[in-house]
C-alpha positions in Angstrom: 0.0 0.0 0.0 1.4 3.4 -1.0 0.1 6.8 -0.1 1.2 10.4 -0.8 1.6 12.3 2.4 1.0 16.1 2.1 2.2 19.1 4.0 0.7 22.4 5.2 1.2 26.1 5.4 0.1 28.4 8.2 -2.1 31.3 7.3 -1.3 33.5 10.3 0.0 32.1 13.6 -0.8 33.7 16.9 0.8 32.4 20.1 -1.7 33.4 22.8 -0.4 32.1 26.1 1.6 29.4 27.9 -0.6 26.7 29.2 -0.3 24.9 32.5 0.5 21.7 30.7 3.6 23.3 29.1 2.1 23.7 25.7 1.1 27.0 24.1 -2.4 28.1 23.2 -2.4 29.3 19.6 -4.6 30.3 16.7 -3.8 29.6 13.1 -5.3 28.4 9.8 -3.8 25.2 8.4 -3.9 25.0 4.6 -2.9 21.8 2.8 -0.5 22.1 -0.1 0.4 19.6 -2.8 4.0 18.9 -1.9 4.2 15.2 -0.8 6.3 12.6 0.9 5.7 9.0 -0.2 4.9 6.3 2.3 4.7 2.6 1.6 3.4 0.1 4.2 3.4 -3.7 3.4 3.1 -6.8 5.7 6.4 -8.3 6.7 7.9 -11.0 9.1 9.7 -8.3 11.1 8.9 -4.7 11.7 11.3 -2.5 9.7 11.5 1.2 8.8 13.6 2.6 6.0 13.9 5.9 4.2 15.2 7.5 1.1 15.2 11.0 -0.3 16.1 13.9 2.0 18.3 12.5 4.8 16.6 12.0 8.2 19.1 12.4 11.0 18.8 10.9 14.5 17.4 7.7 15.9 14.7 6.3 13.6 12.8 5.1 16.7 11.8 8.7 17.2 10.3 9.0 13.7 6.6 9.6 13.8 6.0 6.8 11.3 7.5 4.3 13.8 5.7 5.8 16.7 2.4 5.6 14.8 2.9 1.9 14.3 3.6 1.2 17.9 0.8 3.4 19.1 -1.8 1.4 17.2 -0.1 -1.9 17.8 -0.5 -1.4 21.5 -4.3 -1.2 21.2 -4.8 -3.5 18.2 -2.9 -6.8 18.7 -4.2 -8.0 15.3 -1.8 -5.7 13.6 1.1 -7.8 12.4 4.6 -6.6 11.5 5.0 -4.3 8.6 7.8 -2.8 6.5 7.4 1.0 6.4 9.4 2.9 3.7 9.4 6.7 3.6 10.6 8.6 0.6 11.3 12.1 2.1 10.7 15.0 -0.2 9.3 17.6 2.2 12.1 19.6 4.0 12.4 19.0 7.7 12.6 21.8 10.3 10.8 23.9 7.7 7.4 24.6 9.4 5.5 22.5 6.8 4.5 19.6 9.1 5.9 17.0 6.8 6.8 14.6 9.7 3.4 15.1 11.2 1.8 14.3 7.9 3.9 11.1 7.6 3.0 9.8 11.0 -0.7 10.5 10.5 -0.6 8.9 7.0 0.7 5.7 8.7 -2.2 5.7 11.1 -4.7 5.9 8.3 -2.8 3.3 6.2 -2.7 0.8 9.1 -6.4 1.4 9.8 -7.2 0.4 6.1 -4.6 -2.4 5.8 -5.8 -4.3 8.8 -9.5 -3.3 8.6 -9.4 -1.8 12.1 -12.6 0.3 11.5 -11.2 3.1 13.6 -13.6 6.1 13.5 -12.5 9.5 12.5 -12.9 10.7 16.1 -10.6 7.9 17.3 -8.0 8.6 14.6 -8.0 12.3 15.7 -7.3 11.1 19.3 -4.4 8.9 18.2 -3.1 11.7 15.9 -3.2 14.2 18.8 -1.1 11.9 20.9 1.6 11.9 18.1 1.9 15.6 17.8 0.0 18.9 18.0 -0.5 19.4 14.3 -1.0 15.7 13.4 -4.8 15.8 13.7 -5.0 18.3 10.8 -3.8 15.6 8.5 -6.9 13.5 9.3 -9.0 16.4 7.9 -6.5 17.5 5.2 -8.6 20.5 4.3 -8.4 24.1 5.3 -9.0 24.3 9.1 -9.1 26.9 11.7 -7.0 25.6 14.6 -7.0 26.6 18.3 -5.9 24.9 21.5 -2.4 23.6 20.9 -3.4 23.1 17.3 -5.5 20.0 17.8 -8.9 21.8 18.0 -9.9 22.0 14.4 -12.9 23.3 12.4 -13.0 23.2 8.6 -13.0 26.7 7.1 -14.1 27.9 3.7 -10.8 29.0 2.0 -9.9 28.1 -1.5 -6.6 29.2 -3.0 -6.8 27.0 -6.1 -7.1 30.1 -8.3 -3.7 31.3 -7.1 -0.2 30.0 -7.5 1.6 29.2 -4.2 5.4 29.5 -4.2 7.1 27.5 -1.4 10.6 28.7 -0.7 12.9 26.3 1.3 16.1 28.1 2.3 17.9 25.1 3.7 17.9 26.5 7.2 16.7 24.2 10.1 14.7 26.0 12.8 14.3 24.1 16.1 10.7 24.6 17.2 11.5 24.6 21.0 14.1 27.3 20.4 11.5 29.4 18.4 8.9 29.1 21.2 11.5 30.3 23.7 11.9 33.6 21.8 8.2 34.5 22.0 6.2 36.6 24.5 2.7 35.2 24.1 -0.2 37.7 24.1 -3.9 37.9 23.1 -4.4 39.7 19.9 -6.9 42.5 19.2 -8.2 40.8 16.0 -8.4 37.1 15.6 -7.2 35.2 12.6 -10.6 33.7 12.0 -11.8 37.2 11.2 -8.8 38.4 9.2 -8.9 35.3 6.9 -12.4 36.2 5.7 -11.1 39.5 4.3 -9.8 40.0 0.8 -6.4 38.5 0.4 -5.0 41.9 -0.5 -5.6 42.9 3.2 -3.7 40.0 4.7 -0.3 41.6 4.3 -1.1 44.2 6.9 -2.9 42.1 9.4 -2.3 38.3 9.0 0.9 37.9 11.1 3.0 34.9 12.0 4.4 35.6 15.5 7.5 33.5 14.9 8.7 35.8 12.1 10.1 38.5 14.3 12.5 36.4 16.3 13.4 34.0 13.5 14.1 36.9 11.1 16.3 38.5 13.7 18.3 35.3 14.0 18.3 34.7 10.2 18.0 38.0 8.3 18.2 36.2 5.0 14.7 34.8 5.6 13.3 38.3 5.8 15.1 39.2 2.5 13.4 36.1 0.9 10.0 37.2 2.1 10.6 40.7 0.7 11.7 39.2 -2.6 8.3 37.4 -2.9 6.5 40.7 -2.5 8.8 42.4 -5.0 7.8 39.7 -7.5 4.2 40.4 -7.0 3.0 38.2 -4.2 -0.4 39.2 -2.8 0.6 37.7 0.5 3.8 36.2 1.8 4.7 34.7 5.1 6.8 32.2 7.0 5.1 28.9 7.7 4.9 27.6 11.2 8.2 28.3 13.1 10.1 28.3 9.8 12.2 28.3 7.9 10.1 27.8 4.8 8.3 30.8 3.4 5.5 31.0 0.9 4.0 33.6 -1.4 0.5 33.6 -2.8 0.5 34.9 -6.4 -2.1 35.5 -9.1 -2.4 32.4 -11.3 0.1 32.4 -14.1 2.7 34.6 -12.4 6.3 34.2 -13.4 8.3 33.5 -10.2 12.0 33.4 -10.2 14.6 32.3 -7.7 16.0 35.4 -5.9 19.6 34.1 -6.2 21.6 31.2 -7.8 21.9 29.5 -4.4 22.2 25.7 -4.3 20.7 25.6 -0.8 17.5 27.4 -2.0 14.6 25.4 -3.4 11.4 26.7 -4.8 8.2 24.7 -5.5 5.3 26.2 -7.4 1.9 24.7 -6.4 
């Protein structure tokens, strides 16, 4: 069984307060974009996990694909061993939720492969235990997110008539570090209201709180955002805690790389 695992961008991201459980209360809109990893799951005598594509550093036991398997296996003993292979195409540490999408995709694939009949509500519960933005990939449609990102409500936003340029600068941003740079606060105007306005108004009001500290540490990222606007983007922002940026352009726009830089990758969606 093979599935294509998507990623997301954040349309606005407000960090509102530090919660008693150590997480942060936030507000954002998750929007799915068609840049994919590829996940294969097949029955096997022994459980194995392998990967190709973009290198994945660290202990593979911490990979969310592996954690997803063991999470379901603990509750459903009828799940036999499988071989999971991940072809990684979505940059890591980029604010695109690629790893979260991969882990959630494995949950869904195991549910189908072993006929577990897990309901959507149960899948959302398992996904939330994997990571804060994993539940979004159960929906995989534009969602307004609150709580720590797991409280989701589908929202009517359609960007299919625009071109989205994803810019990957090859800089890894550690999410815990990024959160440490913030001073959470309640905003005067919520993202759910701003997002209903014409896209031309988003530039002035739809803010990602992580941009200020991340741009301070990595000024090149702010230069890349400004370049997207100089090329005609209607709205540009960093996604999540970075480092990827995106620009939303009128359909048919010609978008060029800002520099002949081998560490820079641009995907047009």
